[in-house]
Every structure is written in structure tokens, then in C-alpha cells.
PATOR-556417 format. One record per residue: x, y, z of N, C-alpha, C in turn. Coordinates in steps of 0.2 Angstrom, whole numbers, plus 5000, padded with zeros to 4 digits. Atoms other than C-alpha are relative to their C-alpha. Layout:
<atoms>
ATOM  X  Y  Z  X  Y  Z  X  Y  Z
...
</atoms>
This chain:
<atoms>
ATOM  4999  4999  4993  5135  4990  4826  5007  4997  5002
ATOM  4994  5002  4998  5153  4988  4832  5000  4995  5006
ATOM  5000  5005  4994  5158  4975  4845  5000  5004  5006
ATOM  5000  4996  4994  5162  4989  4857  4993  5003  5002
ATOM  5007  4997  5000  5145  4997  4854  4995  4995  5003
ATOM  5004  5005  4997  5137  4981  4858  5001  4998  5007
ATOM  4998  5001  4993  5146  4978  4874  4998  5006  5004
ATOM  5002  4994  4997  5142  4996  4879  4992  5000  5001
ATOM  5007  5000  4999  5124  4993  4876  4998  4994  5005
ATOM  5002  5005  4995  5123  4977  4886  5002  5002  5007
ATOM  4998  4998  4993  5132  4985  4900  4995  5005  5002
ATOM  5006  4995  4998  5119  5000  4900  4994  4996  5002
ATOM  5006  5004  4998  5105  4987  4900  5001  4997  5006
ATOM  4999  5003  4993  5113  4978  4915  4999  5005  5005
ATOM  5000  4995  4995  5114  4994  4924  4992  5002  5001
ATOM  5007  4998  5000  5096  4999  4919  4996  4994  5004
ATOM  5003  5005  4997  5090  4982  4925  5001  5000  5008
ATOM  4999  4999  4993  5098  4984  4942  4997  5006  5003
ATOM  5004  4994  4997  5090  5001  4944  4993  4998  5000
ATOM  5007  5002  5000  5073  4994  4939  4999  4995  5006
ATOM  5001  5004  4994  5075  4980  4952  5000  5003  5006
ATOM  5000  4996  4993  5080  4992  4966  4993  5004  5000
ATOM  5006  4996  5000  5065  5003  4961  4994  4995  5002
ATOM  5006  5005  4998  5053  4987  4962  5000  4998  5007
ATOM  4999  5002  4993  5060  4982  4979  4997  5006  5004
ATOM  5002  4994  4996  5057  5000  4985  4992  5001  4999
ATOM  5007  5000  5002  5039  5000  4977  4997  4995  5005
ATOM  5002  5006  4996  5036  4983  4986  4999  5002  5007
ATOM  5000  4998  4993  5041  4990  5003  4994  5005  5001
ATOM  5005  4995  4999  5029  5005  5000  4993  4997  5000
ATOM  5006  5003  5000  5015  4994  4995  4998  4996  5006
ATOM  5001  5004  4994  5017  4983  5010  4998  5005  5006
ATOM  5001  4995  4995  5017  4999  5021  4993  5003  4999
ATOM  5007  4998  5002  5001  5005  5012  4995  4995  5002
ATOM  5005  5005  4998  4992  4989  5015  5000  5000  5008
ATOM  5000  4999  4992  4997  4990  5034  4996  5005  5002
ATOM  5004  4994  4998  4990  5007  5035  4993  5000  4998
ATOM  5007  5001  5002  4974  5003  5025  4997  4995  5005
ATOM  5003  5005  4995  4971  4988  5037  4998  5004  5006
ATOM  5001  4997  4994  4973  4999  5052  4994  5005  4999
ATOM  5006  4995  5001  4961  5013  5045  4994  4996  4999
ATOM  5007  5004  5001  4948  5000  5040  4998  4997  5007
ATOM  5002  5002  4993  4948  4993  5058  4998  5006  5004
ATOM  5002  4994  4996  4947  5011  5065  4993  5002  4997
ATOM  5007  4998  5003  4932  5015  5053  4995  4995  5002
ATOM  5004  5005  4997  4924  4999  5058  4998  5001  5007
ATOM  5001  4999  4993  4926  5003  5076  4995  5006  5001
ATOM  5004  4994  5000  4918  5020  5073  4993  4999  4998
ATOM  5007  5002  5002  4903  5013  5064  4997  4996  5005
ATOM  5002  5004  4995  4901  5000  5078  4998  5005  5006
ATOM  5002  4995  4995  4901  5014  5091  4994  5004  4999
ATOM  5006  4996  5001  4889  5025  5082  4994  4996  5000
ATOM  5006  5004  5000  4877  5010  5080  4998  4999  5007
ATOM  5002  5001  4992  4878  5007  5099  4997  5006  5003
ATOM  5003  4994  4997  4875  5025  5103  4992  5001  4997
ATOM  5006  4999  5003  4860  5025  5091  4995  4995  5003
ATOM  5004  5005  4997  4853  5009  5098  4998  5002  5007
ATOM  5002  4998  4993  4854  5015  5116  4996  5006  5000
ATOM  5004  4994  5000  4846  5032  5111  4993  4997  4998
ATOM  5007  5002  5001  4831  5023  5103  4997  4996  5005
ATOM  5002  5005  4994  4830  5010  5117  4997  5005  5005
ATOM  5002  4996  4994  4829  5024  5130  4994  5004  4998
ATOM  5006  4996  5003  4817  5034  5119  4994  4996  5001
ATOM  5006  5005  5000  4805  5019  5118  4998  4998  5007
ATOM  5001  5002  4993  4807  5015  5136  4997  5006  5004
</atoms>
């Protein structure tokens, strides 16, 4: 391998590393957004479950009364 080929290889590796670093930053941003959305959905599902439980409880209470 010539000196120039080695320099070209190192330069291409540096470019590849920079691209990979940028992709990782973008992926991290997407993961943070996904976590935020999942947390919100979890809260919504929990609220729905609680509401359904309240309705069922009131229904049976009124039925027994």
C-alpha cells in the first residue's frame, strides 16, 4: 500500500466516522422523541383503564343497590 493510498484510506475513515456520529445523534433524538410519545401513550392508556374501572364499579354498585 502506497503512502497516498494510506492517506486516502484514513481520510475516508474519518469521513465515515463523522457520518456515523451524525447518524447516531439523529437516532438519539428519535429515541428521545419515541420515549416521550410512549410515556404519553402509557398515561393515556392508564387513564382509560381507570375510567373503565370507575364505570364498572359504579354500574355494579348501582345494580346491587
